[in-house]
Structures are given as structure tokens and as C-alpha cells.
N, C-alpha and C positions, 0 to 999 in steps of 0.2 A: 505339622499339627499343633494347634494351640492347646494350653491347659483346659480351655473351655470345651474343646472337642472331646477330651478324654472323658468328661462327665456327661456328655450328651447321651440321651437314651437312644440306643440303636433300634432300628426297626426289627421286629421279631422275624426270625427266619421262617419262610413259608414252608409248610409241609407239602410234599408232592401229593397231588390229588390221587385218591384211591378209587379205582374203577373196578367194580365187581360184575362179572358176567356169569350168569347162571342158566343152565338148561341142558338140552339134549345135544346130539352131534352137530346140528346146525349151529348151535351156540358155540361149539368148539371151533368150527370153521370161522365163525365171526371173531372169536377171541384170538385165534392164531393170526388172522389178517390185521386185526386192530393192533395187536402187539407190535407188528412190523412197522406201523406208522407212528406208534407212540414210543418205540424203543429209543432210549437216549434223550428223551425230552422231559424227564423228571416225573412221569406218571408211574403209578404202581398198578399193575393189572392183576386182579385176583380172580381165580376161576373156581367154579363148582359145576362140573359137567359130567354127563354120563350118556354114552351111546345107548339109545333105546329108552332113555329116561322120560318120565312124565309124572304129572300129578295123580294119574290113575294107576301108576306102576311103582308103588313104594317098594316092591320086592327087589327092584334094580337099584334104586337110590331113593330113600325117603327124604325128599328135599326139606320138609318142615323139621325133621330131626337133625339133618346135617347143617342147615344154615345157621342156627344159633351159635354153634361152636365157632364157625368161621367169623361171625359178627363179634364174638368176644375178643378175637385177635385183631380184627380189622374194623375200621369205622368208615364204610364207603361213602365217598362224596357223590358217586354216580353208581346206580345199580341198573343193570340191563338184564332182563329176563327174556329167554327165548325157549319157552316150554309150551308144548301143545301139539306138535306134529304126531306124537304117539298116543294122544289122549282121546281118540274117538272110540271109546269103550266104556263099559260100566265103571262107576266110581263108588268106592266104599267110603262112607262118611265117617266122621270121628266116633259116632255112636255105633258103628258096625253095620249100618243100613246099606244094602247094595242098591244103587240107583241106576236104572237102565239108561244107556246112552240116548241122547236126543229127545228124552222126555222133558216135560216142563220142570220137574224136580231136579233133573240132572243139570240143567243150565244154571239154576240157582246154586246148587251144591258145588258145581265146578267153579263158578265165580267166587264163591265163599272160600274155596281152597286157594285160589289165586290171591284173594284179598289177604289171607292169612300170611302169605309170604311178603306181600307189600307192607303189611303192618309191622313185620319184623324189622324191615329196613327202616321204617319211620321211627320205630322205638330206638334203634341203634344210632340213628342220626336224623333228627327231625328236619334238617335242612337238605337232606339228600335229594338229588334228582333221580327219579325212578321212571324207567321205560319198560314196556312189554312189547316185544317184537312178535307180530303175527306170523303164522306159518304161511309159506308160499304154496301155490297150487302144486299138485303132484300128478305124475303120469296116470295113475289109477284114478279114473273118473269118480268112482264111489268114495275113495279116500278124499279126493278134493272136495266133493260135496259135503262130506262129514266135517272136514276142517273149516268150512265156512261156519258151521255151527259152533265149533270150538273157538274160532276167532271172534264170533259175536259175543260169546260169554266172556272172553277176556277183555274185549272192548268195553263191555258193560261194567266189569270189575274195575277197570281203570277210571271210567267216567264217574263211578261212585266213590272212588278213593283217591282224591287229589293228594299229592301232586303226580300220581302215576299218569303217564301218557302212553297211549297205544300207537304203535307204528305199524302201518299196513304195508306188507311187502308183496301183496297179490299182483298188483299191476307191474311191479318190478320184474316179475318172472312169468308174465303171461303176454300173449299176443294181442293184437287189436280187437280180437273177438272175445277177449277175457278168458282164453283157454290156455292150458298148460303148454309150454314149449320148452324144449331143452336147449335152444340155440338162439343166439343173437347174431346180427349182422353189423359189422362196423362200417365206417364211412368209405372204406376201400372196396366193400362188397364181400369181404372175407367172412366166413361163418365161424362163430366162436361158441364152443360148447359151454353151456352154463351149468348143466346137470350131468351127473354120472349116468352110466347105463342102467342103473336100477330105477331111474325116474324119481328119485327121492333126494339124494345127497347132492352137494355142490362141488363143481370143479374149482380149481384155483381162480378162474375168471369169474365164476359164479359167486365165490366167497368175496372177491373184490367188489363185485356189484352190490352184494348185500351190505357190506361194510360201508360203502359209499352212501347207500340209501340211509343207513342208520346215522352216519355222521351228519348228513344233510338235514335229516328230520330232527336231530337233537340241537340244531342251531350251534351256538358257541359253547355248549356245555362240555363237549369232549375237547380236551386241549390238544388238537392235532395241528401242529404248525405246518406251514408250507414246506414241501419237500418233493423230491422226485417220486417217492413212494405214494404220497398223497395224490400227486398228479395222475399216477397210473390208476389209482382207485377211482377217481372221478371220471377218467376216460372210460372206464368200464361201465359207468352209469350214463354218461352224457353222449358218448361217441359210439354207442352200440344200441341197436333196437331189436327187441325180441321179434322173431319171425315165426309164422305158422309152422307147426311141426312137419307138415308135408314138404316144406322147403328144405328142411334139415336132413342130414344123412340119417338113416335108420339106426337105432341103438344096437349095440352088439347083441347077437343072438344068445339066448339063455341056454341053448343046446350045447354050446362049447364053453369050456372054462374061460372066465375072464382073466386077463393078464395085465401086468403093468411092467413097462421097461424102465428100469431105474435111471434117473438122470443124475448128473453130477451135483453133489451137495444134498441129495435127498437122504432121509433117514427112514428106518422101518416104521417108527412111530408116526412120522409125518405122512408117509404113504397110507398108513392105516387110517389116519384121521381124514385124509382126502376122500376115501371111499366109505367112511362111516363104519370102519371095522375095528375090532379089538386087536391090538398089536400082537397079543399072544396067539390069537386065532390065525393071524396072517403068518406068524412064524411057524406054527404047527403045519399049516397048509404047504409050507415049503421045506419040509423035512427037518423042522426044529432048527432052522439055520441060525447061525450066530449073527446078530444084527451088526456087530462090529466089522464083519467081513463083507458087508454090502458093497457092491461096486457098480459103477456106471455101465450101462448096457446089459446088466443082468435082468432076466425076465422072471417076474414073480407071479405065481398063481394066486388069484384073489378068491378066497373062500366065499361060499354063499353066505348071506347075512339075513336072518329072519328077525333081527331085533329091532328093526325100524330105525328112524333117525335118532 
């Protein structure tokens, strides 16, 4: 090294990009899977998620109240919202007015509620990339129809608030007839479950498919380098095709308790997230078991869940 080298200005050290994922249990599945392909590659993943959460359900988690505190600590370079699957219900506006779902005022009020979160990100980091992930179809036809209304309002909010981009996932989880299906078929002909028995939440394969869709739609914004984990994600999207529900095996009957057989490496919290459950509720349903004593081959009873995604 020469004396001149000692006085040369060094390039500033790059700060790892901060990626914020906000939403309901579908967003939690997305964040879990995204973390797996980002792990060890210099990115920071920040979460704000609540099972059953939504913009119409502040009693579970008031996103506009919780987000500013998080933004004071972190300045996200990328913000991904996945809120909406629980929002097909009346909305109470900031002035206390109760607006009925699917009315003309509701669509405008709901879009305004989404825009409020988008504006918080823009204020924290004007150069941040912002994405809003639309809800996928659900097994319940009435809920699916309602979610089309929710998705339209979110799409309108993004269109009116650059740089937000709406990412549609409907086709990702529907068959050729645009109908809900819980199953995909891979190139070998094997059937792969994408949704859990409740017709709402995602299996691990479904979470991989969702994450691959998001990474693809965001272009080169998410710093996901080539890896075996990334290849597995994209295989879930490109090498599997959703098939009509009649082709798939029927979902488990609601008349008998749902169960889960523990696999090696699984945790109680991870199993709870897989089924969109609260970890404490899962523990209570199994005799207040000690999560540290979970063992492969053990059968857990899955409690009923009325809280939605």
C-alpha cells in the first residue's frame, strides 16, 4: 500500500436493505418464506403481522397506530403490505362513521385507509418501493366474491398513490376457470396442496408459490440471490399448475378434529403459523404442553380458528 492509498477516500459501507412486511396471517407466511431465501444475504426483514388483522379490525391490531413506532426505528427500503383478506366487513372511519361493506362510500373509505399506510412509508423514506399484495381466492364463494371488492379498492389506492404497486395473486391460486382450488399438479403429475383444510390459509408449498409470485412481480427490487432455496420457490410457481378442485382430494372433514404430525425441525410457533393459529391457542388445545418438549412423530390437535387470515 502506498502513502497515497492511505489518504484515498474509501467507498461508504452499504447499509443492508430493510424490507418491511405488514399484514395478516397470509403476510406472516410470506415473511417466513421470504426470510428463508434472504437469510445470510445482508438484508433486514422487519415484520408487523397479526392473525385475523385488517384495516376494518383495529381491535386486533391498529395498523395506523402501530406502524409509526416501527418506522421510527427502521427506515424501510421496501414495504410489502398484505392486508385485506379479513376486511370484507363494515369500516369505521376516523370521524367515527360506520360505513357498510360494498357500498360506494365503503370503497372510497377503505382506499383512504390503505393510502394512509402508504403515506406513512413515503414519509419515512420517500424513495422506498411499496407493494400491496392482493388477497387470493378462498374456498367460501361468498368470501371470494367479497374479496374481489376489497382487491379493487386496494388496486385503486395504489394507482392513485405512486410509487405503490398492486400485485394480484388471484390467478396464482385459481384454476383455468378462475375458481378457487386448494391444489396444484407438478410436472410429474403429483398433486401438491397449496391451501390448508380451512380453505383460507397456505401450506408450505402455497407460501412458496406466493413468495415466488411476489419476487417475480417486484422485479429486481428484492435482493434475492441465486440459491437452492430460490430455485425451490420458483419451481413452486413455474413447475406446478393449479387444477380444478374436483381433481384434488377432498379437504379434511370438519366433523373430526384436525391434527398435525410433527416433523423433525418443526416448532410450535412454526406449526401455528402454518395453520394461521395463535401459538398459545395451539398449546392450550394440547394440554398446555411445553413447546420445548415437542418431538418428531407427535400428533397435535389443531383448535378451531374463527379469527380469519
